[in-house]
A tleap script that builds the chain and sets N, CA, C and O, in Angstrom:
source leaprc.protein.ff14SB
mol = sequence {
  NMET GLU PRO GLU LYS MET ASP ARG PHE SER
  ALA GLU ASP SER LEU PHE ALA GLY GLN PRO
  GLU GLN ARG GLN ILE ALA VAL TRP ASP ALA
  ILE GLU ARG MET PRO ASN ALA ARG TYR ARG
  GLN VAL LEU THR GLY LEU TYR CYS GLU ARG
  ARG SER PRO GLU LEU LEU ALA ALA GLU MET
  GLY VAL SER LEU PRO ASN PHE TYR ASN LEU
  HIE ARG ARG ALA LEU ASN GLN LEU ARG THR
  LEU LEU ASN CPRO
}
set mol.1.N position { 0.856 -1.169 0.000 }
set mol.1.CA position { 0.000 0.000 0.000 }
set mol.1.C position { 0.900 1.228 0.000 }
set mol.1.O position { 1.908 1.269 0.705 }
set mol.2.N position { 0.531 2.219 -0.789 }
set mol.2.CA position { 1.313 3.440 -0.879 }
set mol.2.C position { 1.271 4.184 0.453 }
set mol.2.O position { 0.226 4.216 1.104 }
set mol.3.N position { 2.384 4.780 0.867 }
set mol.3.CA position { 2.438 5.449 2.174 }
set mol.3.C position { 1.321 6.462 2.396 }
set mol.3.O position { 0.768 6.537 3.493 }
set mol.4.N position { 0.977 7.253 1.357 }
set mol.4.CA position { -0.063 8.260 1.564 }
set mol.4.C position { -1.442 7.653 1.758 }
set mol.4.O position { -2.358 8.337 2.214 }
set mol.5.N position { -1.605 6.381 1.420 }
set mol.5.CA position { -2.887 5.718 1.599 }
set mol.5.C position { -2.899 4.777 2.804 }
set mol.5.O position { -3.931 4.185 3.119 }
set mol.6.N position { -1.771 4.639 3.467 }
set mol.6.CA position { -1.653 3.658 4.529 }
set mol.6.C position { -2.622 3.893 5.682 }
set mol.6.O position { -3.039 2.942 6.343 }
set mol.7.N position { -2.982 5.144 5.928 }
set mol.7.CA position { -3.842 5.417 7.073 }
set mol.7.C position { -5.296 5.613 6.683 }
set mol.7.O position { -6.105 6.035 7.510 }
set mol.8.N position { -5.642 5.313 5.437 }
set mol.8.CA position { -7.023 5.497 4.994 }
set mol.8.C position { -7.579 4.177 4.485 }
set mol.8.O position { -7.062 3.610 3.522 }
set mol.9.N position { -8.617 3.696 5.119 }
set mol.9.CA position { -9.333 2.511 4.687 }
set mol.9.C position { -10.766 2.937 4.475 }
set mol.9.O position { -11.426 3.397 5.406 }
set mol.10.N position { -11.252 2.788 3.254 }
set mol.10.CA position { -12.604 3.233 2.928 }
set mol.10.C position { -13.459 2.046 2.510 }
set mol.10.O position { -13.008 0.901 2.542 }
set mol.11.N position { -14.689 2.327 2.121 }
set mol.11.CA position { -15.610 1.273 1.688 }
set mol.11.C position { -15.034 0.510 0.504 }
set mol.11.O position { -15.280 -0.689 0.370 }
set mol.12.N position { -14.275 1.178 -0.356 }
set mol.12.CA position { -13.680 0.493 -1.504 }
set mol.12.C position { -12.650 -0.545 -1.064 }
set mol.12.O position { -12.339 -1.470 -1.815 }
set mol.13.N position { -12.123 -0.396 0.147 }
set mol.13.CA position { -11.120 -1.317 0.668 }
set mol.13.C position { -11.747 -2.554 1.297 }
set mol.13.O position { -11.034 -3.465 1.717 }
set mol.14.N position { -13.043 -2.593 1.364 }
set mol.14.CA position { -13.728 -3.712 2.002 }
set mol.14.C position { -13.345 -5.029 1.342 }
set mol.14.O position { -13.174 -5.104 0.125 }
set mol.15.N position { -13.216 -6.049 2.150 }
set mol.15.CA position { -12.944 -7.380 1.606 }
set mol.15.C position { -14.109 -7.880 0.776 }
set mol.15.O position { -13.968 -8.829 0.004 }
set mol.16.N position { -15.249 -7.248 0.931 }
set mol.16.CA position { -16.467 -7.729 0.298 }
set mol.16.C position { -16.947 -6.842 -0.839 }
set mol.16.O position { -17.980 -7.139 -1.439 }
set mol.17.N position { -16.242 -5.770 -1.156 }
set mol.17.CA position { -16.702 -4.815 -2.161 }
set mol.17.C position { -17.009 -5.520 -3.483 }
set mol.17.O position { -16.134 -6.126 -4.101 }
set mol.18.N position { -18.261 -5.426 -3.894 }
set mol.18.CA position { -18.678 -5.980 -5.179 }
set mol.18.C position { -18.712 -7.495 -5.262 }
set mol.18.O position { -18.826 -8.054 -6.353 }
set mol.19.N position { -18.615 -8.163 -4.129 }
set mol.19.CA position { -18.567 -9.626 -4.126 }
set mol.19.C position { -19.965 -10.208 -3.936 }
set mol.19.O position { -20.755 -9.673 -3.157 }
set mol.20.N position { -20.281 -11.299 -4.640 }
set mol.20.CA position { -21.570 -11.957 -4.409 }
set mol.20.C position { -21.609 -12.586 -3.013 }
set mol.20.O position { -20.573 -12.817 -2.389 }
set mol.21.N position { -22.812 -12.853 -2.545 }
set mol.21.CA position { -22.992 -13.370 -1.184 }
set mol.21.C position { -22.195 -14.653 -0.951 }
set mol.21.O position { -21.621 -14.832 0.123 }
set mol.22.N position { -22.152 -15.532 -1.923 }
set mol.22.CA position { -21.415 -16.795 -1.767 }
set mol.22.C position { -19.931 -16.528 -1.511 }
set mol.22.O position { -19.313 -17.200 -0.685 }
set mol.23.N position { -19.362 -15.558 -2.212 }
set mol.23.CA position { -17.950 -15.215 -2.017 }
set mol.23.C position { -17.745 -14.581 -0.637 }
set mol.23.O position { -16.734 -14.840 0.016 }
set mol.24.N position { -18.690 -13.758 -0.192 }
set mol.24.CA position { -18.596 -13.152 1.130 }
set mol.24.C position { -18.571 -14.218 2.211 }
set mol.24.O position { -17.806 -14.115 3.170 }
set mol.25.N position { -19.396 -15.234 2.064 }
set mol.25.CA position { -19.419 -16.337 3.032 }
set mol.25.C position { -18.085 -17.067 3.023 }
set mol.25.O position { -17.570 -17.441 4.077 }
set mol.26.N position { -17.525 -17.271 1.832 }
set mol.26.CA position { -16.227 -17.945 1.722 }
set mol.26.C position { -15.134 -17.134 2.411 }
set mol.26.O position { -14.253 -17.697 3.060 }
set mol.27.N position { -15.195 -15.814 2.269 }
set mol.27.CA position { -14.195 -14.952 2.922 }
set mol.27.C position { -14.312 -15.068 4.436 }
set mol.27.O position { -13.304 -15.228 5.124 }
set mol.28.N position { -15.534 -14.987 4.961 }
set mol.28.CA position { -15.734 -15.122 6.414 }
set mol.28.C position { -15.227 -16.467 6.912 }
set mol.28.O position { -14.553 -16.539 7.940 }
set mol.29.N position { -15.548 -17.530 6.187 }
set mol.29.CA position { -15.082 -18.862 6.587 }
set mol.29.C position { -13.561 -18.927 6.605 }
set mol.29.O position { -12.967 -19.495 7.522 }
set mol.30.N position { -12.935 -18.343 5.588 }
set mol.30.CA position { -11.468 -18.356 5.518 }
set mol.30.C position { -10.858 -17.565 6.677 }
set mol.30.O position { -9.858 -17.988 7.258 }
set mol.31.N position { -11.452 -16.426 7.010 }
set mol.31.CA position { -10.936 -15.638 8.138 }
set mol.31.C position { -11.035 -16.446 9.430 }
set mol.31.O position { -10.106 -16.448 10.237 }
set mol.32.N position { -12.142 -17.118 9.620 }
set mol.32.CA position { -12.316 -17.925 10.835 }
set mol.32.C position { -11.326 -19.084 10.896 }
set mol.32.O position { -10.969 -19.530 11.986 }
set mol.33.N position { -10.874 -19.583 9.732 }
set mol.33.CA position { -9.930 -20.709 9.687 }
set mol.33.C position { -8.474 -20.268 9.747 }
set mol.33.O position { -7.577 -21.109 9.809 }
set mol.34.N position { -8.228 -18.967 9.729 }
set mol.34.CA position { -6.839 -18.491 9.733 }
set mol.34.C position { -6.135 -18.992 10.995 }
set mol.34.O position { -6.630 -18.789 12.103 }
set mol.35.N position { -4.985 -19.644 10.829 }
set mol.35.CA position { -4.279 -20.167 11.998 }
set mol.35.C position { -3.651 -19.080 12.867 }
set mol.35.O position { -3.381 -19.313 14.046 }
set mol.36.N position { -3.419 -17.917 12.310 }
set mol.36.CA position { -2.777 -16.837 13.059 }
set mol.36.C position { -3.834 -15.889 13.625 }
set mol.36.O position { -4.515 -15.190 12.874 }
set mol.37.N position { -3.966 -15.871 14.934 }
set mol.37.CA position { -4.980 -15.037 15.593 }
set mol.37.C position { -4.744 -13.548 15.358 }
set mol.37.O position { -5.702 -12.782 15.257 }
set mol.38.N position { -3.497 -13.133 15.269 }
set mol.38.CA position { -3.202 -11.722 15.023 }
set mol.38.C position { -3.689 -11.313 13.636 }
set mol.38.O position { -4.209 -10.211 13.462 }
set mol.39.N position { -3.527 -12.182 12.662 }
set mol.39.CA position { -4.015 -11.875 11.318 }
set mol.39.C position { -5.536 -11.733 11.330 }
set mol.39.O position { -6.089 -10.833 10.699 }
set mol.40.N position { -6.202 -12.625 12.049 }
set mol.40.CA position { -7.664 -12.516 12.175 }
set mol.40.C position { -8.039 -11.182 12.813 }
set mol.40.O position { -8.969 -10.510 12.367 }
set mol.41.N position { -7.308 -10.808 13.859 }
set mol.41.CA position { -7.583 -9.554 14.559 }
set mol.41.C position { -7.414 -8.355 13.625 }
set mol.41.O position { -8.236 -7.439 13.646 }
set mol.42.N position { -6.373 -8.351 12.816 }
set mol.42.CA position { -6.138 -7.258 11.876 }
set mol.42.C position { -7.291 -7.150 10.881 }
set mol.42.O position { -7.846 -6.068 10.687 }
set mol.43.N position { -7.651 -8.261 10.256 }
set mol.43.CA position { -8.690 -8.223 9.220 }
set mol.43.C position { -10.062 -7.901 9.780 }
set mol.43.O position { -10.790 -7.091 9.205 }
set mol.44.N position { -10.422 -8.515 10.879 }
set mol.44.CA position { -11.745 -8.226 11.428 }
set mol.44.C position { -11.799 -6.802 11.979 }
set mol.44.O position { -12.821 -6.128 11.854 }
set mol.45.N position { -10.713 -6.344 12.584 }
set mol.45.CA position { -10.687 -4.988 13.118 }
set mol.45.C position { -10.828 -3.932 12.034 }
set mol.45.O position { -11.594 -2.980 12.181 }
set mol.46.N position { -10.086 -4.102 10.940 }
set mol.46.CA position { -10.129 -3.120 9.860 }
set mol.46.C position { -11.414 -3.188 9.051 }
set mol.46.O position { -12.070 -2.171 8.826 }
set mol.47.N position { -11.768 -4.382 8.618 }
set mol.47.CA position { -12.817 -4.511 7.602 }
set mol.47.C position { -14.195 -4.823 8.162 }
set mol.47.O position { -15.200 -4.512 7.524 }
set mol.48.N position { -14.261 -5.416 9.309 }
set mol.48.CA position { -15.566 -5.771 9.878 }
set mol.48.C position { -16.000 -4.752 10.920 }
set mol.48.O position { -17.148 -4.307 10.935 }
set mol.49.N position { -15.070 -4.390 11.785 }
set mol.49.CA position { -15.376 -3.433 12.853 }
set mol.49.C position { -15.103 -1.991 12.419 }
set mol.49.O position { -15.479 -1.050 13.118 }
set mol.50.N position { -14.440 -1.816 11.249 }
set mol.50.CA position { -14.145 -0.508 10.667 }
set mol.50.C position { -13.357 0.393 11.626 }
set mol.50.O position { -13.615 1.592 11.738 }
set mol.51.N position { -12.382 -0.227 12.316 }
set mol.51.CA position { -11.538 0.517 13.254 }
set mol.51.C position { -10.307 1.020 12.524 }
set mol.51.O position { -9.921 0.468 11.493 }
set mol.52.N position { -9.698 2.053 13.046 }
set mol.52.CA position { -8.548 2.662 12.377 }
set mol.52.C position { -7.287 1.815 12.595 }
set mol.52.O position { -7.148 1.137 13.613 }
set mol.53.N position { -6.379 1.869 11.625 }
set mol.53.CA position { -5.102 1.167 11.782 }
set mol.53.C position { -4.338 1.644 13.019 }
set mol.53.O position { -3.711 0.843 13.713 }
set mol.54.N position { -4.393 2.949 13.292 }
set mol.54.CA position { -3.675 3.491 14.450 }
set mol.54.C position { -4.196 2.900 15.753 }
set mol.54.O position { -3.416 2.519 16.626 }
set mol.55.N position { -5.508 2.826 15.879 }
set mol.55.CA position { -6.121 2.277 17.083 }
set mol.55.C position { -5.782 0.794 17.242 }
set mol.55.O position { -5.408 0.351 18.328 }
set mol.56.N position { -5.912 0.044 16.172 }
set mol.56.CA position { -5.611 -1.395 16.239 }
set mol.56.C position { -4.143 -1.638 16.565 }
set mol.56.O position { -3.818 -2.510 17.371 }
set mol.57.N position { -3.256 -0.866 15.940 }
set mol.57.CA position { -1.825 -1.026 16.221 }
set mol.57.C position { -1.541 -0.786 17.700 }
set mol.57.O position { -0.802 -1.541 18.332 }
set mol.58.N position { -2.140 0.277 18.246 }
set mol.58.CA position { -1.933 0.587 19.665 }
set mol.58.C position { -2.466 -0.539 20.544 }
set mol.58.O position { -1.806 -0.950 21.498 }
set mol.59.N position { -3.643 -1.033 20.230 }
set mol.59.CA position { -4.224 -2.117 21.030 }
set mol.59.C position { -3.407 -3.398 20.944 }
set mol.59.O position { -3.328 -4.162 21.906 }
set mol.60.N position { -2.801 -3.626 19.781 }
set mol.60.CA position { -1.999 -4.839 19.602 }
set mol.60.C position { -0.576 -4.664 20.124 }
set mol.60.O position { 0.178 -5.633 20.211 }
set mol.61.N position { -0.210 -3.442 20.469 }
set mol.61.CA position { 1.126 -3.180 21.003 }
set mol.61.C position { 2.212 -3.251 19.949 }
set mol.61.O position { 3.332 -3.677 20.231 }
set mol.62.N position { 1.882 -2.830 18.721 }
set mol.62.CA position { 2.862 -2.836 17.637 }
set mol.62.C position { 2.932 -1.448 17.017 }
set mol.62.O position { 1.999 -0.654 17.134 }
set mol.63.N position { 4.049 -1.170 16.358 }
set mol.63.CA position { 4.172 0.103 15.655 }
set mol.63.C position { 3.263 0.085 14.427 }
set mol.63.O position { 2.847 -0.979 13.970 }
set mol.64.N position { 2.963 1.253 13.907 }
set mol.64.CA position { 2.110 1.338 12.734 }
set mol.64.C position { 2.743 0.652 11.515 }
set mol.64.O position { 2.040 -0.063 10.801 }
set mol.65.N position { 4.043 0.842 11.250 }
set mol.65.CA position { 4.645 0.101 10.135 }
set mol.65.C position { 4.555 -1.421 10.318 }
set mol.65.O position { 4.330 -2.152 9.353 }
set mol.66.N position { 4.731 -1.891 11.555 }
set mol.66.CA position { 4.602 -3.325 11.813 }
set mol.66.C position { 3.162 -3.778 11.594 }
set mol.66.O position { 2.918 -4.872 11.086 }
set mol.67.N position { 2.216 -2.932 11.979 }
set mol.67.CA position { 0.806 -3.254 11.753 }
set mol.67.C position { 0.538 -3.455 10.258 }
set mol.67.O position { -0.150 -4.398 9.867 }
set mol.68.N position { 1.087 -2.563 9.429 }
set mol.68.CA position { 0.872 -2.700 7.983 }
set mol.68.C position { 1.536 -3.957 7.426 }
set mol.68.O position { 1.039 -4.544 6.465 }
set mol.69.N position { 2.651 -4.373 8.018 }
set mol.69.CA position { 3.249 -5.654 7.622 }
set mol.69.C position { 2.324 -6.811 7.997 }
set mol.69.O position { 2.139 -7.742 7.214 }
set mol.70.N position { 1.746 -6.748 9.196 }
set mol.70.CA position { 0.785 -7.779 9.610 }
set mol.70.C position { -0.412 -7.796 8.665 }
set mol.70.O position { -0.902 -8.865 8.301 }
set mol.71.N position { -0.880 -6.622 8.269 }
set mol.71.CA position { -2.014 -6.519 7.348 }
set mol.71.C position { -1.690 -7.187 6.013 }
set mol.71.O position { -2.491 -7.962 5.490 }
set mol.72.N position { -0.520 -6.885 5.469 }
set mol.72.CA position { -0.109 -7.487 4.194 }
set mol.72.C position { -0.019 -9.008 4.319 }
set mol.72.O position { -0.486 -9.732 3.440 }
set mol.73.N position { 0.572 -9.485 5.390 }
set mol.73.CA position { 0.687 -10.934 5.593 }
set mol.73.C position { -0.679 -11.579 5.786 }
set mol.73.O position { -0.927 -12.683 5.300 }
set mol.74.N position { -1.561 -10.887 6.494 }
set mol.74.CA position { -2.914 -11.413 6.707 }
set mol.74.C position { -3.647 -11.552 5.380 }
set mol.74.O position { -4.307 -12.563 5.139 }
set mol.75.N position { -3.536 -10.551 4.523 }
set mol.75.CA position { -4.193 -10.630 3.212 }
set mol.75.C position { -3.601 -11.751 2.369 }
set mol.75.O position { -4.327 -12.448 1.660 }
set mol.76.N position { -2.290 -11.925 2.444 }
set mol.76.CA position { -1.652 -13.023 1.703 }
set mol.76.C position { -2.149 -14.374 2.198 }
set mol.76.O position { -2.433 -15.266 1.399 }
set mol.77.N position { -2.254 -14.526 3.521 }
set mol.77.CA position { -2.747 -15.784 4.062 }
set mol.77.C position { -4.207 -16.004 3.668 }
set mol.77.O position { -4.608 -17.126 3.359 }
set mol.78.N position { -4.987 -14.947 3.680 }
set mol.78.CA position { -6.387 -15.051 3.281 }
set mol.78.C position { -6.493 -15.495 1.827 }
set mol.78.O position { -7.301 -16.366 1.502 }
set mol.79.N position { -5.686 -14.906 0.953 }
set mol.79.CA position { -5.689 -15.312 -0.466 }
set mol.79.C position { -5.337 -16.802 -0.605 }
set mol.79.O position { -5.955 -17.524 -1.387 }
set mol.80.N position { -4.355 -17.239 0.152 }
set mol.80.CA position { -3.967 -18.646 0.105 }
set mol.80.C position { -5.105 -19.556 0.542 }
set mol.80.O position { -5.330 -20.598 -0.074 }
set mol.81.N position { -5.819 -19.185 1.583 }
set mol.81.CA position { -6.931 -19.984 2.061 }
set mol.81.C position { -8.095 -19.996 1.079 }
set mol.81.O position { -8.811 -20.991 0.969 }
set mol.82.N position { -8.283 -18.891 0.367 }
set mol.82.CA position { -9.395 -18.798 -0.587 }
set mol.82.C position { -9.073 -19.466 -1.918 }
set mol.82.O position { -9.972 -19.919 -2.627 }
set mol.83.N position { -7.810 -19.525 -2.248 }
set mol.83.CA position { -7.373 -20.082 -3.547 }
set mol.83.C position { -6.289 -21.128 -3.343 }
set mol.83.O position { -5.136 -20.902 -3.712 }
set mol.84.N position { -6.642 -22.266 -2.763 }
set mol.84.CA position { -5.604 -23.281 -2.458 }
set mol.84.C position { -4.956 -23.858 -3.706 }
set mol.84.O position { -4.075 -24.712 -3.605 }
savepdb mol mol.pdb
quit
């Protein structure tokens, strides 16, 4: 993610934007199956609870750059679970 966009997550960033209901269910199932609890926390916090990256990073006790690394890894793991 580009640095100037790192602190902005909008509706277009939703994991579900433009997805049919069946795909949305698959995404939720994949998130629930994620073996890494921190990755689940990042994805649900950002996209489901619509919380800010700054707030989540503080709650998780990580720096903001580290939070964005966790976010990238979480999305990669989610893609792997959705497309084995």
